[in-house]
C-alpha positions in Angstrom: 0.4 -0.1 0.2 1.5 3.4 -0.9 1.2 5.7 1.8 3.1 8.7 0.7 5.0 9.5 -2.3 8.1 11.8 -2.5 11.1 11.7 -4.5 13.5 9.7 -2.7 17.5 9.6 -3.5 19.2 6.3 -3.6 20.5 6.7 -0.1 17.2 7.0 1.7 15.6 4.9 -0.5 18.2 2.4 1.0 17.3 3.0 4.6 13.6 2.4 3.5 14.5 -1.0 1.9 16.9 -2.6 4.8 15.1 -4.8 7.1 12.6 -5.9 4.2 12.6 -9.1 2.5 13.6 -7.5 -0.8 17.2 -6.0 1.2 19.4 -9.0 -0.2 18.6 -8.1 -3.4 18.2 -4.3 -3.7 20.5 -2.8 -1.0 23.9 -4.1 -2.7 22.6 -2.6 -6.2 21.9 0.7 -4.3 25.3 0.8 -2.8 27.0 0.7 -5.9 25.4 3.6 -7.2 25.2 5.3 -4.1 28.1 8.4 -2.9 26.7 8.8 0.4 24.9 7.3 3.5 21.5 7.7 4.4 22.6 10.0 7.3 24.3 12.0 4.9 21.9 12.2 2.6 18.7 13.4 4.8 21.2 15.9 6.1 22.2 17.2 2.5 18.2 17.6 1.7 17.5 19.3 4.8 20.5 21.9 4.2 19.2 22.1 0.0 15.8 23.0 1.5 17.4 25.5 4.0 18.6 27.7 1.2 15.1 28.6 0.2 14.8 28.6 -3.6 11.4 28.3 -5.3 12.9 26.3 -8.0 14.7 23.9 -6.0 11.7 21.2 -6.3 11.8 17.6 -3.9 13.1 15.9 -7.8 16.1 18.0 -7.8 16.8 17.7 -4.4 17.0 13.8 -4.9 18.8 13.7 -8.1 21.6 16.4 -6.2 21.8 13.8 -3.3 22.5 11.0 -5.9 24.8 12.5 -8.3 26.7 15.1 -5.7 27.4 17.5 -9.2 30.9 19.3 -8.2 30.0 22.1 -10.8 27.7 24.6 -13.0 27.6 22.0 -15.7 26.6 18.9 -13.8 24.3 20.7 -11.4 22.7 22.3 -15.1 22.1 18.5 -16.6 20.0 18.1 -13.4 17.6 21.3 -13.6 17.0 20.7 -17.7 13.3 22.5 -17.7 14.6 25.4 -15.0 17.5 27.6 -16.0 19.0 29.0 -12.7 21.0 31.9 -11.9 24.5 31.9 -11.0 23.9 33.1 -7.6 21.2 30.0 -7.0 24.3 27.8 -8.7 26.5 29.0 -6.1 24.5 28.4 -3.5 23.5 24.5 -4.0 27.1 24.0 -4.9 28.1 25.5 -1.6 26.0 23.3 0.2 27.1 20.1 -1.8 30.8 20.7 -1.3 30.4 19.5 2.0 29.7 16.3 1.3 31.8 15.5 -1.6 
């Protein structure tokens, strides 16, 4: 049963899947591609939300946590349908650099 629908990063999904019957199949796959652990992912998502950017939707935050973009080019690959101003890019990258 679906209780809530919200975009999750792979690290956050891993935390939900752990201790379920599907853990043995899914968690090793997620670990291959997830760059940070679930606690750091939550902190990063929280810090991104505290920036207060209207353009930073939950879907974008989840992808930022997954990909940890290092520069404006990488970040703009996530925001394909929204154009960010240089100041917004710098705010996001400043937060992400703490977790790289």
